[in-house]
PAZAPA-4460 file (N, C-alpha, C; in steps of 0.05 Angstrom, whole numbers, plus 32768, in hexadecimal, padded with zeros to 4 digits):
% residues 81
    n_x    n_y    n_z   ca_x   ca_y   ca_z    c_x    c_y    c_z   seq   type   mol
   7A75   842B   7AA5   7A7E   8431   7A8A   7A69   842A   7A76     1      X     A
   7A64   843C   7A63   7A52   8436   7A4D   7A61   8429   7A36     2      X     A
   7A52   8420   7A22   7A5F   8412   7A0C   7A74   8422   79FE     3      X     A
   7A70   843B   79FA   7A83   844D   79ED   7A9D   844E   79FD     4      X     A
   7A9B   8450   7A17   7AB3   8451   7A28   7AC2   8436   7A28     5      X     A
   7AB3   8421   7A28   7AC0   8406   7A27   7ACF   8403   7A0D     6      X     A
   7AC2   840A   79F7   7AD0   8408   79DD   7AE8   841A   79DB     7      X     A
   7AE7   8431   79E8   7AFE   8443   79E9   7B15   8437   79F9     8      X     A
   7B0E   842A   7A0F   7B23   841C   7A1F   7B30   8405   7A0F     9      X     A
   7B1F   83F6   7A01   7B29   83E0   79F0   7B3C   83EB   79DC    10      X     A
   7B35   8401   79CE   7B47   840D   79BB   7B61   8416   79C7    11      X     A
   7B60   8422   79DE   7B78   842B   79EC   7B8A   8413   79F3    12      X     A
   7B7E   83FE   79FD   7B8E   83E6   7A04   7B9B   83D9   79EC    13      X     A
   7B8C   83D8   79D6   7B97   83CD   79BD   7BAE   83DE   79B3    14      X     A
   7BAB   83F8   79B3   7BC0   840A   79AA   7BD9   8407   79BC    15      X     A
   7BD5   8405   79D6   7BEC   8401   79E8   7BF9   83E6   79E3    16      X     A
   7BE9   83D1   79DE   7BF4   83B7   79D8   7C06   83B8   79BF    17      X     A
   7BFC   83C4   79AA   7C0B   83C7   7991   7C25   83D7   7995    18      X     A
   7C23   83ED   79A4   7C3B   83FD   79A9   7C4F   83EE   79BA    19      X     A
   7C46   83DF   79CD   7C58   83CF   79DE   7C66   83B9   79CD    20      X     A
   7C57   83AC   79BC   7C63   8397   79AB   7C78   83A3   7998    21      X     A
   7C72   83BB   798D   7C85   83C8   797C   7C9E   83D1   798B    22      X     A
   7C9A   83DC   79A3   7CB1   83E4   79B3   7CC2   83CC   79BB    23      X     A
   7CB5   83B6   79C0   7CC4   839D   79C7   7CD4   8394   79AF    24      X     A
   7CC8   8395   7997   7CD7   838C   797F   7CEF   839E   797A    25      X     A
   7CED   83B7   7982   7D04   83CA   797E   7D18   83C8   7995    26      X     A
   7D12   83B6   79A8   7D25   83B3   79BF   7D23   83C8   79D4    27      X     A
   7D0D   83D6   79D5   7D09   83ED   79E7   7CFE   83E4   7A02    28      X     A
   7CF6   83CB   7A05   7CEB   83C1   7A1E   7CF8   83A7   7A24    29      X     A
   7CF8   83A0   7A3E   7D02   8386   7A45   7CED   8371   7A40    30      X     A
   7CF5   8359   7A3B   7CE2   8344   7A35   7CCE   833F   7A4D    31      X     A
   7CD9   8340   7A65   7CC8   833B   7A7D   7CB4   8351   7A80    32      X     A
   7CBD   836A   7A7D   7CAA   8381   7A80   7C95   8380   7A6A    33      X     A
   7C9D   837B   7A52   7C8A   837A   7A3C   7C75   8363   7A40    34      X     A
   7C7E   834C   7A48   7C6C   8335   7A4C   7C59   833B   7A62    35      X     A
   7C62   8347   7A78   7C51   834D   7A8E   7C3B   8361   7A86    36      X     A
   7C43   8376   7A78   7C2F   838B   7A70   7C1C   837F   7A5B    37      X     A
   7C26   836F   7A49   7C15   8363   7A35   7C00   8351   7A42    38      X     A
   7C08   8342   7A56   7BF5   8331   7A64   7BE0   8342   7A72    39      X     A
   7BE9   8358   7A7E   7BD6   836A   7A8B   7BC2   8376   7A77    40      X     A
   7BCC   837D   7A60   7BBA   8388   7A4B   7BA7   8373   7A41    41      X     A
   7BB0   835A   7A3E   7B9E   8345   7A36   7B87   8341   7A49    42      X     A
   7B8D   8341   7A63   7B79   833E   7A77   7B65   8355   7A77    43      X     A
   7B70   836E   7A75   7B5F   8386   7A74   7B4C   8385   7A5B    44      X     A
   7B57   837C   7A45   7B47   837A   7A2C   7B31   8365   7A30    45      X     A
   7B38   834F   7A3B   7B24   833A   7A40   7B0E   8344   7A52    46      X     A
   7B15   8353   7A66   7B01   835E   7A78   7AEF   8372   7A6A    47      X     A
   7AFB   8383   7A59   7AEB   8396   7A4A   7AD8   8388   7A36    48      X     A
   7AE2   8374   7A28   7AD1   8366   7A15   7ABA   8358   7A24    49      X     A
   7AC0   834C   7A3B   7AAC   833F   7A4B   7A97   8353   7A54    50      X     A
   7A9F   836A   7A5E   7A8C   837E   7A67   7A7B   8388   7A4F    51      X     A
   7A86   838B   7A38   7A77   8393   7A21   7A62   837E   7A19    52      X     A
   7A6A   8364   7A1A   7A57   834F   7A15   7A41   834E   7A29    53      X     A
   7A48   8352   7A43   7A33   8353   7A58   7A1F   8369   7A52    54      X     A
   7A29   8381   7A4C   7A17   8398   7A47   7A05   8392   7A2F    55      X     A
   7A10   8387   7A1A   7A00   8382   7A02   79EB   836C   7A07    56      X     A
   79F3   8358   7A17   79E0   8343   7A1E   79C9   834F   7A2F    57      X     A
   79CF   8361   7A41   79BB   836D   7A52   79A8   837D   7A41    58      X     A
   79B2   838C   7A2E   79A1   839C   7A1C   798E   8389   7A0C    59      X     A
   799A   8374   7A02   798A   8360   79F2   7974   8353   7A03    60      X     A
   7979   8351   7A1D   7966   8344   7A2F   7953   8359   7A3C    61      X     A
   7955   8372   7A34   7944   8387   7A3F   794C   838F   7A5B    62      X     A
   7965   838A   7A62   796E   8392   7A7D   7980   83AB   7A7B    63      X     A
   7986   83B6   7A92   7997   83CD   7A94   79B4   83C6   7A8F    64      X     A
   79C0   83D0   7A7A   79DC   83C9   7A74   79EF   83D5   7A89    65      X     A
   79E7   83EA   7A97   79F8   83F6   7AAC   79FC   83E4   7AC4    66      X     A
   79ED   83CF   7AC6   79F0   83BC   7ADC   7A06   83A8   7AD7    67      X     A
   7A11   83A7   7ABE   7A27   8395   7AB8   7A40   839F   7AC7    68      X     A
   7A50   838C   7AD0   7A68   8393   7AE0   7A80   8385   7AD6    69      X     A
   7A97   8391   7ADA   7AB1   8385   7AD2   7AB4   836D   7AE4    70      X     A
   7ABA   8356   7AD8   7ABF   833E   7AE7   7ADC   833C   7AEE    71      X     A
   7AE3   832E   7B04   7AFF   832B   7B0C   7B0F   831D   7AF6    72      X     A
   7B28   8323   7AF5   7B3A   8318   7AE0   7B39   82FA   7AE0    73      X     A
   7B3A   82EE   7AF7   7B3A   82D1   7AF9   7B21   82C4   7AED    74      X     A
   7B0B   82D1   7AF0   7AF2   82C7   7AE5   7AF1   82CA   7AC7    75      X     A
   7AFA   82E1   7ABD   7AFA   82E6   7AA0   7B0F   82D5   7A92    76      X     A
   7B26   82D2   7A9E   7B3B   82C3   7A92   7B37   82A5   7A92    77      X     A
   7B28   829B   7AA5   7B23   827E   7AA7   7B06   8277   7A9E    78      X     A
   7AFB   8288   7A8E   7ADF   8285   7A85   7AD9   826A   7A79    79      X     A
   7AEB   825F   7A69   7AE5   8246   7A5B   7AF0   822D   7A69    80      X     A
   7AFC   8230   7A7F   7B08   8219   7A8C   7AF5   820C   7A9F    81      X     A
***
């Protein structure tokens, strides 16, 4: 994925997150379903942001940004621990 595609995915995930939160507020989703999907979206967003940072760091270092890879959810989510 190039930077434009990653940013497009981020936008899609954010739009879905907002729509899901609005649907939940209107009572159109169950709390469990909404929470599970929100968590999934948060992880996907974290992975996209991480991939974008990797690509930009590679460009800054004169390396090939296409060699950046999506890291596993556990690695991205536990980054600061």
